[in-house]
C-alpha positions in Angstrom: -5.3 0.0 13.0 -7.5 -3.1 12.4 -5.1 -6.2 11.7 -7.9 -7.4 8.8 -7.0 -4.0 6.9 -3.3 -4.2 7.4 -3.2 -7.8 6.4 -5.0 -6.9 3.1 -2.9 -4.0 2.6 0.5 -5.8 2.9 -0.6 -8.9 1.1 -2.0 -6.5 -1.6 1.3 -4.8 -2.3 3.5 -7.7 -2.0 1.1 -9.9 -4.3 1.4 -7.4 -6.7 5.5 -7.0 -6.9 5.3 -11.0 -6.7 3.6 -10.8 -9.8 5.7 -8.3 -11.5 8.8 -10.1 -10.2 7.7 -13.3 -12.0 6.6 -11.4 -15.4 10.0 -9.5 -15.8 11.8 -12.9 -15.0 10.1 -15.0 -18.1 10.1 -12.1 -20.0 14.0 -11.5 -19.6 14.5 -15.4 -19.9 12.2 -15.7 -23.2 15.2 -12.9 -24.6 17.6 -14.9 -23.2 16.4 -18.1 -24.5 16.7 -16.7 -28.2 20.4 -15.9 -27.8 21.3 -18.8 -25.5 20.0 -21.8 -27.9 22.4 -24.0 -28.9 25.1 -23.1 -26.2 26.1 -26.4 -24.5 24.3 -26.7 -21.2 23.1 -22.9 -20.7 19.9 -23.2 -22.2 18.7 -26.1 -20.0 20.3 -24.6 -16.8 19.0 -21.2 -17.4 15.5 -22.4 -16.9 15.8 -24.6 -13.8 17.7 -21.6 -12.3 14.5 -19.4 -12.7 12.3 -22.4 -11.1 14.7 -22.4 -8.4 14.7 -18.6 -7.9 11.1 -18.4 -7.7 10.9 -22.0 -5.5 9.3 -24.0 -8.5 9.4 -27.5 -9.5 10.0 -28.1 -12.6 7.1 -29.8 -14.5 7.7 -32.7 -16.5 8.1 -32.2 -20.4 5.1 -33.3 -22.3 4.9 -35.1 -25.9 2.9 -32.2 -27.6 5.7 -30.5 -29.9 6.2 -27.5 -27.5 9.2 -26.1 -26.3 10.8 -27.8 -23.2 10.4 -24.6 -21.1 6.7 -24.6 -22.0 5.0 -26.3 -18.9 6.8 -24.1 -16.8 6.0 -21.2 -18.1 2.5 -22.3 -18.0 2.8 -23.1 -14.4 4.3 -19.7 -13.7 2.1 -17.5 -15.9 -1.4 -18.9 -15.9 -2.1 -21.9 -13.2 -4.5 -20.0 -10.5 -3.9 -23.0 -8.3 -0.3 -22.0 -8.1 0.5 -19.0 -5.7 3.5 -18.5 -7.4 1.5 -17.8 -10.6 1.2 -14.4 -12.4 -2.4 -14.9 -12.3 -2.8 -16.0 -9.2 -0.6 -13.5 -7.7 -2.6 -10.6 -9.3 -6.3 -12.2 -8.5 -4.9 -12.5 -4.6 -4.0 -8.9 -4.5 -7.5 -8.2 -6.1 -9.3 -10.0 -3.7 -7.2 -8.4 -0.5 -8.0 -4.8 -2.4 -12.0 -5.9 -2.4 -12.1 -6.9 1.0 -11.4 -3.3 1.9 -12.6 -1.2 -0.7 -13.3 1.9 2.0 -9.6 1.5 3.0 -8.0 2.3 -0.2 -9.7 5.2 -2.8 -11.5 4.6 -6.3 -8.4 5.0 -8.4 -6.6 2.5 -6.5 -9.0 -0.3 -7.2 -9.7 0.9 -10.6 -6.1 0.2 -11.8 -5.6 -2.9 -10.0 -8.8 -4.4 -11.0 -8.1 -3.2 -15.0 -4.7 -5.1 -14.5 -6.7 -8.2 -13.3 -9.7 -8.2 -16.1 -6.7 -7.6 -18.4 -4.6 -10.7 -18.1 -7.6 -13.1 -17.3 -9.4 -12.4 -20.1 -9.2 -16.0 -22.4 -8.3 -13.8 -25.7 -5.2 -12.1 -23.9 -4.4 -15.7 -22.3 -4.3 -17.3 -25.6 -2.1 -14.8 -27.4 0.1 -14.6 -24.7 1.1 -18.5 -25.1 1.6 -17.9 -28.7 3.8 -14.3 -27.8 4.2 -13.7 -24.4 6.2 -10.2 -24.3 3.3 -8.3 -24.3 1.2 -9.7 -21.4 4.6 -9.5 -19.4 4.8 -6.1 -20.6 1.3 -5.6 -19.2 1.7 -6.9 -16.2 4.7 -5.1 -15.3 3.6 -1.6 -16.7 0.4 -2.4 -14.7 2.3 -3.0 -11.4 3.7 0.2 -12.0 0.6 2.1 -11.8 -1.0 1.0 -9.2 2.4 1.5 -7.1 2.2 5.2 -8.7 -1.3 5.7 -8.0 -0.7 4.4 -4.3 2.0 6.8 -4.2 0.6 9.8 -5.3 -2.9 9.6 -4.0 -3.3 7.4 -0.5 -2.4 9.7 2.7 1.2 8.3 3.7 -0.5 7.0 7.0 -0.2 3.8 8.9 -1.8 1.9 6.1 0.1 3.4 3.4 2.9 1.8 5.4 1.8 -1.7 5.3 2.2 -1.3 1.7 5.5 -0.2 1.8 6.3 -3.3 4.3 4.6 -5.8 1.8 6.7 -4.7 -1.5 9.5 -4.1 -0.3 9.6 -7.4 1.7 8.8 -9.0 -1.5 11.4 -7.3 -3.4 14.4 -8.2 -1.3 13.2 -11.6 -1.2 13.7 -11.7 -5.3 17.0 -9.9 -5.6 18.7 -11.7 -3.0 17.2 -15.5 -4.7 18.1 -14.2 -8.2 21.8 -13.1 -7.2 22.3 -16.5 -4.9 21.5 -18.6 -7.8 22.9 -17.1 -11.0 26.1 -16.0 -9.5 26.9 -19.2 -8.6 25.0 -21.0 -12.2 27.0 -18.2 -14.5 30.4 -18.3 -12.5 30.4 -22.0 -13.3 29.6 -21.0 -16.9 32.0 -18.2 -17.6 34.0 -18.8 -20.4 37.2 -16.6 -20.1 37.7 -16.9 -24.3 33.9 -15.8 -24.8 33.1 -12.6 -22.9 30.6 -11.6 -25.0 28.7 -14.7 -23.6 29.2 -13.6 -20.3 28.5 -10.1 -20.8 25.1 -11.5 -22.3 24.0 -13.5 -19.2 24.9 -10.9 -16.7 23.2 -8.1 -18.6 20.4 -11.0 -17.9 20.9 -10.8 -14.2 20.5 -6.9 -14.3 17.4 -6.8 -16.3 16.0 -9.5 -14.1 16.2 -6.6 -11.5 15.1 -3.9 -13.8 18.8 -2.7 -13.0 20.6 -2.6 -16.5 20.1 1.2 -17.3 20.7 2.2 -13.8 24.0 -0.1 -13.7 25.1 1.3 -17.4 24.9 5.0 -16.2 26.8 4.0 -13.0 29.8 1.8 -14.8 30.2 2.1 -18.4 31.3 -0.5 -20.5 31.6 -4.0 -19.8 29.4 -5.8 -17.0 31.5 -6.8 -14.2 30.1 -9.8 -12.4 31.2 -8.2 -9.2 29.8 -4.8 -9.7 26.5 -6.6 -10.5 26.4 -8.3 -7.1 27.7 -5.1 -5.5 25.6 -2.6 -7.0 22.4 -4.9 -6.6 23.2 -6.2 -2.9 24.9 -2.6 -1.5 23.6 0.1 -3.5 21.8 2.8 -1.1 20.4 4.7 -3.5 18.9 2.2 -6.3 15.4 1.4 -5.3 15.8 -2.5 -6.3 18.9 -2.8 -4.2 18.6 -5.4 -1.1 20.1 -2.4 0.6 17.4 0.1 -0.6 14.4 -2.3 0.2 15.1 -3.0 3.7 15.8 0.3 4.4 12.2 1.5 3.3 11.2 -2.2 4.9 12.6 -0.4 8.7 11.7 2.7 7.9 7.9 1.9 7.6 8.1 -0.5 10.4 9.6 2.5 12.3 6.8 4.9 11.6 3.9 2.2 12.3 5.6 1.8 15.6 5.8 5.4 16.3 8.6 6.6 18.1 10.0 2.7 18.2 12.4 1.4 16.3 9.9 -1.4 14.3 9.8 -3.9 17.1 11.5 -7.3 17.3 11.0 -7.0 13.4 13.1 -4.1 13.2 16.0 -5.0 15.3 16.3 -8.1 13.3 16.6 -5.8 10.2 18.7 -3.2 11.7 21.2 -5.9 12.2 21.0 -6.8 8.3 21.4 -3.5 7.4 24.8 -2.7 9.7 26.2 -5.3 7.3 25.0 -3.9 4.0 25.7 -0.3 5.0 29.3 -0.7 6.0 30.2 -3.9 4.3 32.6 -3.9 1.9 32.0 -5.8 -1.7 35.6 -7.5 -1.3 35.6 -9.2 1.9 31.9 -10.6 1.2 33.0 -12.2 -1.9 36.3 -13.6 -0.8 33.9 -15.8 1.6 31.4 -18.0 0.9 28.9 -15.7 -1.2 25.9 -18.3 -0.7 26.3 -18.6 2.5 26.2 -14.9 3.2 23.5 -14.6 0.6 21.2 -17.7 2.2 21.8 -15.7 6.0 19.9 -12.7 4.6 17.1 -14.5 3.1 16.6 -16.0 6.4 16.8 -13.5 8.7 14.2 -11.3 6.1 12.2 -14.4 6.3 12.4 -14.0 10.0 11.6 -10.5 10.5 8.8 -11.1 7.8 7.6 -13.3 10.0 7.7 -11.5 13.2 5.7 -8.9 11.5 3.1 -10.8 10.4 2.6 -12.4 13.9 3.1 -9.0 15.8 -0.2 -7.7 13.5 -1.8 -10.9 12.3 -1.1 -10.7 8.7 -1.8 -14.3 8.3 
């Protein structure tokens, strides 16, 4: 496959997945804001943690009467010059798809193009600034539709495998960052005398990964932080867990390489997956979770760079 085509498929998928994660995080945080407003320290720290997860600076608060988080929301939603915004990510996904219209089919292009025009419409943007929930839902729904059409209508050949690599690389990265930032933040804020507040905040972590209902089906009752970490990190069958995502990346790379193991990136991921497949959550939590998660993030980033270098995906 031409590296230009592989590059476009990889980044189309990765930017689409990124937009979905940003939209879901913002939507979850807006709902948490209603419940946490007035809780000393929690409100401000939640928005700061969002910026940390998405590796964004916190813009200065203006004197225009808007809520303190409004500048950050604008930066993450509508700023086309910010590669970490929803609108920028969808724009870049569409640009990559447009460059290879002959390689994808009409159905994939139609849904991605429709999503782009829907969220870039000035009337939609104006309405989203007043009531953003529907906007964020539209982004999530549009991403699901495009991904579903890709899986249902594209031949599962080498090109489709690059779509999987981009999608699941981005998904593993975001889940790891959410766990790393939120675990330590919420451990510091947890009040043993108010379990309802802790339950609310950890439910927000699950919803940030679209995992709340799946978790509740497995663990009925109160949300336990250690179980949340185990579920999002080690569960083999939940499609948004780190283990599942990296298994999918490794399988896609092995398919691209043919009978090989996925090359150097596959070997890096193989070592990571060995830790996740045979890891014990109690042992992981007894150590320094931050060191463990940042180590996984670093190795995933290295594997991603190896893939990009090997196939000229830059």
